[in-house]
C-alpha positions in Angstrom: -3.2 -59.7 71.3 -0.3 -57.9 69.6 -1.7 -59.1 66.2 -5.1 -57.6 66.9 -3.6 -54.3 67.9 -1.5 -54.2 64.7 -4.5 -55.0 62.5 -6.6 -52.4 64.2 -4.0 -49.7 63.8 -3.6 -50.5 60.1 -7.3 -50.3 59.5 -7.5 -46.9 61.3 -4.6 -45.6 59.2 -6.3 -46.7 55.9 -9.5 -45.0 57.0 -7.8 -41.7 57.8 -5.8 -41.8 54.6 -8.9 -42.5 52.6 -10.8 -39.6 54.2 -7.9 -37.2 53.4 -7.7 -38.4 49.8 -11.4 -37.7 49.3 -10.7 -34.1 50.3 -8.0 -33.5 47.6 -8.9 -31.5 44.4 -9.4 -33.5 41.2 -6.7 -32.6 38.7 -8.1 -32.1 35.2 -6.2 -33.6 32.2 -3.6 -31.2 30.7 -4.7 -29.9 27.3 -1.4 -29.6 25.6 -1.0 -27.4 22.4 -1.8 -29.6 19.4 -0.6 -29.3 15.8 -3.4 -28.1 13.5 -2.9 -29.3 9.9 -6.3 -28.2 8.6 -5.0 -24.8 7.3 -1.4 -25.7 6.3 1.9 -25.9 8.0 2.8 -23.9 11.1 -0.7 -23.8 12.7 -1.5 -25.0 16.3 -4.7 -25.1 18.2 -5.3 -22.5 20.9 -5.8 -24.7 24.0 -9.5 -25.2 24.8 -10.7 -24.0 21.4 -11.0 -25.1 17.8 -9.2 -22.0 16.5 -5.8 -22.5 14.9 -3.1 -19.9 15.3 0.0 -19.3 13.2 2.9 -16.8 13.7 5.1 -15.9 10.8 7.2 -13.0 9.5 10.6 -11.8 8.5 13.6 -9.8 9.6 15.4 -7.8 6.9 18.5 -5.7 6.6 19.9 -3.7 3.6 22.9 -1.8 2.5 23.0 0.2 -0.7 24.1 3.2 -2.7 22.3 5.7 -4.9 23.2 8.8 -7.0 22.7 12.2 -5.4 21.4 14.0 -8.5 23.6 17.0 -7.6 21.8 17.3 -4.2 24.2 17.2 -1.3 21.3 16.6 1.2 20.6 13.1 -0.3 22.2 10.1 1.3 24.3 8.5 -1.4 24.8 5.4 0.8 22.3 3.9 3.2 21.7 1.1 5.7 18.2 0.0 6.7 16.7 -2.7 9.0 13.1 -3.7 9.5 10.8 -6.5 10.6 7.3 -7.8 10.1 5.3 -10.1 12.4 2.1 -11.8 11.0 -0.5 -13.5 13.1 -3.2 -15.6 11.6 -6.2 -17.1 13.4 -8.3 -19.6 11.4 -11.2 -21.9 12.2 -14.1 -23.7 10.5 -17.6 -22.5 11.5 -21.2 -22.8 10.4 -20.7 -20.0 7.9 -17.5 -21.5 6.4 -13.8 -20.8 7.1 -13.4 -17.8 9.4 -9.9 -16.1 9.2 -8.5 -13.1 10.9 -5.0 -11.8 10.2 -2.9 -8.8 11.1 0.7 -7.7 10.6 2.9 -5.4 12.7 6.0 -3.9 11.1 8.8 -1.7 12.3 12.0 -0.1 11.0 15.3 1.3 12.3 13.8 4.8 12.2 11.7 3.9 15.2 8.4 3.5 13.3 6.1 0.7 14.4 2.9 0.4 12.5 -0.1 -1.8 11.8 0.1 -3.3 8.4 -2.8 -5.4 7.0 -5.6 -6.3 9.4 -8.5 -8.2 7.8 -11.2 -10.8 8.2 -12.6 -13.3 5.7 -15.9 -15.0 6.2 -16.4 -18.1 4.1 -15.6 -17.6 0.4 -17.6 -14.4 -0.1 -16.7 -11.7 2.4 -13.5 -9.8 2.9 -13.4 -6.8 5.3 -10.5 -4.8 6.7 -7.1 -3.6 5.5 -5.8 -5.8 2.7 -4.5 -5.6 -0.8 -7.0 -4.0 -3.1 -8.8 -6.4 -5.5 -8.2 -3.7 -8.2 -4.5 -4.6 -8.1 -2.7 -7.3 -10.1 0.6 -6.6 -8.5 3.9 -5.4 -10.0 6.9 -7.2 -11.3 9.3 -9.6 -9.7 12.2 -8.7 -7.4 12.9 -5.9 -4.9 12.3 -3.1 -7.4 8.9 -4.2 -8.7 7.7 -0.9 -10.3 5.4 2.0 -9.6 2.1 0.3 -9.2 -0.8 0.5 -6.7 -0.5 -2.9 -4.9 -0.9 -1.9 -1.3 -3.1 -2.5 1.8 -6.3 -0.5 1.8 -9.4 -0.5 4.0 -12.2 -2.2 2.2 -15.6 -4.0 2.3 -15.4 -6.5 -0.5 -17.8 -9.2 -1.8 -16.2 -12.1 -3.6 -18.1 -14.4 -6.0 -16.2 -17.6 -7.0 -17.6 -19.3 -10.1 -15.4 -22.4 -10.0 -12.4 -23.5 -12.1 -10.4 -20.6 -10.7 -12.7 -17.9 -12.0 -14.0 -15.2 -9.5 -15.5 -11.7 -9.5 -15.3 -9.1 -6.8 -17.2 -5.9 -6.0 -16.1 -3.7 -3.1 -16.0 -0.3 -1.4 -12.5 1.0 -0.6 -11.0 4.0 1.4 -10.7 6.9 -1.0 -8.4 8.8 1.3 -5.6 6.4 0.3 -6.2 7.1 -3.4 -5.7 10.9 -3.6 -3.3 12.8 -5.8 -2.9 16.6 -6.0 -5.3 19.2 -7.2 -3.8 22.3 -8.9 -5.3 25.8 -8.7 -4.9 28.3 -11.5 -6.1 31.8 -12.4 -8.9 31.2 -14.9 -10.0 34.9 -15.0 -9.6 37.0 -18.2 -7.6 39.6 -16.2 -4.4 39.1 -14.2 -4.2 38.8 -10.4 -1.8 41.0 -8.5 -0.5 39.6 -5.3 1.5 41.3 -2.5 4.1 39.0 -0.9 5.3 40.2 2.5 7.7 38.8 5.0 9.6 40.1 8.1 13.4 40.7 7.8 14.0 42.4 11.2 11.0 42.9 13.5 9.1 45.0 12.9 10.5 45.8 9.4 8.9 44.0 6.5 9.7 43.6 2.8 6.9 43.5 0.3 6.9 42.5 -3.3 4.1 42.8 -5.9 3.8 40.3 -8.6 1.2 39.4 -11.1 -0.3 36.0 -11.9 -1.4 35.9 -15.5 -4.7 34.3 -16.7 -4.2 30.5 -16.9 -1.2 30.5 -14.6 -0.8 28.3 -11.5 -1.5 30.2 -8.2 1.4 28.4 -6.4 -0.8 26.7 -3.9 -2.8 23.5 -4.4 -6.5 23.1 -3.6 -7.4 21.4 -0.4 -8.9 17.9 -0.7 -12.4 17.8 0.9 -13.5 15.0 3.2 -14.4 11.6 1.7 -18.1 11.5 0.8 -18.2 8.3 -1.4 -15.7 5.4 -1.0 -13.9 4.1 -4.1 -16.1 1.6 -6.0 -13.8 -1.3 -7.3 -14.7 -4.3 -9.4 -12.6 -7.1 -10.9 -12.8 -10.4 -12.8 -9.9 -12.9 -12.3 -9.0 -16.4 -13.4 -6.2 -18.5 -11.9 -5.3 -21.9 -13.3 -2.3 -24.1 -14.0 -1.1 -22.0 -16.9 -1.1 -18.8 -14.8 -3.6 -16.1 -14.0 -5.3 -13.0 -15.6 -7.4 -10.1 -14.4 -9.3 -7.1 -15.6 -10.4 -4.5 -13.0 -11.8 -1.0 -12.7 -12.4 1.7 -10.2 -14.5 4.9 -9.7 -12.8 7.7 -7.8 -14.5 10.8 -6.4 -12.5 14.1 -6.5 -13.6 16.8 -4.0 -11.7 20.1 -4.0 -11.9 23.2 -1.7 -10.5 26.3 -3.4 -8.0 28.0 -1.0 -5.8 31.0 -1.2 -3.3 31.9 1.6 -4.4 34.9 3.7 -1.1 34.9 5.5 2.6 35.1 4.4 3.8 34.9 1.8 0.4 36.2 0.4 -0.8 39.1 2.5 -3.0 41.2 0.1 -4.8 40.4 -3.1 -5.9 42.7 -5.9 -8.1 40.9 -8.5 -8.9 43.6 -10.9 -12.6 42.8 -10.6 -12.0 39.0 -11.2 -12.7 37.9 -7.6 -11.4 34.7 -5.9 -13.6 31.9 -4.9 -12.0 31.2 -1.5 -13.5 28.1 0.2 -15.6 27.0 -2.8 -16.4 23.3 -2.9 -16.6 21.3 -6.1 -16.8 17.6 -7.0 -16.0 15.5 -10.0 -15.2 11.8 -10.8 -12.2 10.0 -12.1 -11.8 6.4 -13.1 -9.2 3.8 -13.9 -9.0 0.4 -15.6 -6.3 -2.2 -15.5 -5.6 -5.5 -17.2 -2.8 -8.1 -16.5 -1.7 -11.6 -17.3 0.9 -13.8 -15.7 2.1 -16.9 -17.5 3.9 -20.0 -16.3 6.4 -20.7 -19.1 7.4 -24.2 -18.2 8.2 -25.0 -14.6 11.1 -22.6 -14.1 10.0 -19.3 -15.8 7.2 -16.8 -15.2 6.2 -13.8 -17.2 3.9 -10.9 -16.2 2.5 -8.1 -18.3 0.3 -5.3 -16.7 -1.2 -2.2 -18.2 -3.6 0.5 -16.8 -5.2 3.8 -17.9 -6.7 6.5 -15.6 -8.5 9.8 -16.0 -8.7 11.9 -12.8 -7.4 9.0 -10.8 -3.6 9.2 -11.0 -2.9 7.2 -7.9 -4.2 4.1 -9.8 -1.3 4.3 -12.3 1.4 5.1 -9.8 1.1 8.9 -10.0 0.1 9.9 -6.5 2.8 12.7 -6.6 1.3 14.3 -9.7 -1.9 16.2 -10.4 -5.2 14.5 -11.0 -7.3 17.6 -11.5 -7.2 21.4 -11.9 -9.5 24.0 -10.3 -10.3 27.5 -11.7 -9.6 29.5 -8.5 -11.8 32.4 -9.7 -14.9 30.2 -9.8 -14.0 27.2 -7.6 -14.9 24.8 -10.4 -13.0 21.7 -11.3 -12.3 22.3 -15.0 -9.8 19.6 -15.9 -9.0 16.0 -15.0 -5.6 14.6 -15.9 -5.2 11.3 -17.6 -2.3 8.9 -18.0 -1.3 5.3 -18.5 1.4 2.8 -17.8 2.7 -0.6 -19.0 4.9 -3.0 -17.1 6.6 -6.3 -18.1 8.6 -8.6 -15.9 10.3 -12.0 -16.2 11.5 -14.4 -13.5 13.6 -17.5 -14.2 14.6 -20.0 -11.5 18.0 -21.6 -12.3 17.5 -23.9 -9.4 15.3 -24.2 -6.3 17.6 -21.8 -4.6 18.7 -19.3 -7.3 16.4 -17.1 -9.4 16.9 -14.0 -11.5 14.3 -11.4 -12.5 14.2 -8.3 -14.8 11.6 -5.6 -15.2 10.8 -2.7 -17.5 8.0 -0.1 -17.1 6.8 3.1 -18.8 4.5 5.7 -17.3 2.9 8.6 -19.2 1.4 11.2 -16.8 -0.3 13.3 -19.6 1.0 16.9 -19.8 3.1 16.4 -16.6 5.8 13.8 -17.0 7.0 10.7 -18.8 8.9 8.1 -16.7 10.5 4.8 -17.5 12.3 2.3 -15.3 14.4 -0.8 -15.7 15.6 -3.1 -12.9 17.2 -6.5 -12.2 17.3 -8.8 -9.2 19.4 -11.8 -8.2 18.0 -13.9 -5.3 19.7 -16.8 -3.6 18.4 -18.9 -0.7 21.6 -19.8 1.2 19.8 -22.2 3.6 16.1 -22.6 4.2 14.4 -19.2 5.0 17.7 -17.2 4.6 17.6 -15.2 1.4 20.3 -12.9 0.0 19.3 -10.6 -2.8 21.3 -8.1 -5.0 19.2 -5.6 -7.0 19.5 -2.4 -8.9 17.1 0.1 -10.6 17.5 3.0 -13.1 14.8 5.6 -13.5 14.5 8.4 -16.2 11.9 11.1 -15.7 11.1 13.8 -18.3 9.0 16.6 -16.8 6.9 18.6 -19.2 6.3 22.4 -18.9 2.7 23.3 -18.0 1.8 26.8 -16.9 -1.5 25.8 -15.4 0.2 23.1 -13.2 3.1 25.5 -12.2 5.9 23.8 -14.2 7.8 26.4 -16.2 10.4 24.4 -18.0 11.0 21.0 -19.5 13.5 19.0 -17.6 15.0 15.5 -17.7 16.4 13.8 -14.6 17.7 10.3 -14.1 18.5 8.3 -11.0 19.8 4.9 -10.0 20.0 2.8 -6.9 21.5 -0.6 -5.9 21.2 -2.6 -2.7 22.2 -5.8 -1.0 19.4 -7.4 1.1 19.6 -10.2 3.7 16.3 -11.5 4.9 15.4 -14.2 7.4 11.8 -15.6 7.1 10.1 -17.6 9.7 
C-alpha cells in the first residue's frame, strides 16, 4: 500500500515538472564575437552579421622649440597632444568588397573633428572624404614637406588594369583647393581713397591717399561659390620595385570684385575710371604632378616628386599665395599665377626598430616667393606600437616685391623648428 502511494506521488511530480518545463522559454545559442581574418588582423564579426569591424588609431604627444623671428607673440616652446580613432567596416557582397571607414580626431585645444569618411564599392568606386588621387604624398618623417596630400570630398572611378597598374578619374571639392585672388587698379588714372576712422566719438580722422594704376587695392577679391568641381585624373603603377604616378587637375577660379564701402574706405573718387563692385568673372587653372618611389634594397626607400601649376597654387603647396589677379576697374581676371616645386626624400632602416629620414624641397611661387626646406627625422620603436621620434626642419623664404600683389619690398626670412614626439598606436 505504501509502495503504491509512493509510486503514484512520484508519477504526479514528474507530470507537474514536465508541464512546467514545457512552459519555459527556449534559450537561443549565444552568438559570441568571432575573429574575422578575411580583411587582415584586428577585425571581428559584428554579431548576427557578415560585416567585419576594426578599431584602430593613435595617441600622440609632442614637445618642441622654434625660433620667434623677432615676433614676441610667437610661442618659442610648445607642447601638444592629440588623438585619432579610426573605425573600419568591411564585408563581401554581390558587388564585391564593400568598405566604409571614418576617423575622428581631437587635440589639446579642444577641437574634435571628423577626418576621413569614405566608402569603396568593389575595385572601381570611391566616394567620400579621402586622400586625393592627384596626390603622391610628401617625404618621410614628421616634417614631410609642403604638398597637397590631404583628405578631400570626392567621387572617384578607379580602373585597375592588373600587375599594379591603375587609372583614376574623379570629381573633387574645389572649395578645399582655393588660394587668394588679388585686386589691383587697372585704370589709366589713379584712384583716390578717403580712409576714415573714429578717434573719440563723434570725432573722426580722415586721410586721402591715391592708388596708382597697376597697384594693389589692399583688399582681395571674394571667391564666388563653387560651380564646377575639380576634375582630377591619375595613372599609377605599384610593384615590387616601388611605385610611380602621373596626375593632373583642372581648377575653376571664380572671383567677385569687391571694394570696402565701410571703414577704412569710406569714400572713393575714381577720376572717371569707375570701380566694378560686385562683378563676377571666371577662369581656369591647372596642375600636373609626377612622382616615383623606389625600394633600394630591403632597408632603403627614395622618393622624388615634382609638380607645376598655373592658376592652381594650392596644388603646389601655395594656398597662402595668390593664384590670380583681378582688374578691379573691369572685374576681369587678367592674370593667373604659376609656380612649381620639387621634393626628394630618403628613408633608411638601420633595424626593424630604428630608421632615419631626410628631406629637401624647393618651391617657386612665380613673382611672389621662393621657398626651400630641409628636414631630418630619427624614429625608434621602443616596444611594439610605442614610437619615439626626434625631428627638425629649417625653412628659408625669399619674398619678391610685386606692386600688383601688394608686396612693396623684397625680403628674406628663415625659420626653424624641432620637436620630440611620443606616439602610441593601437
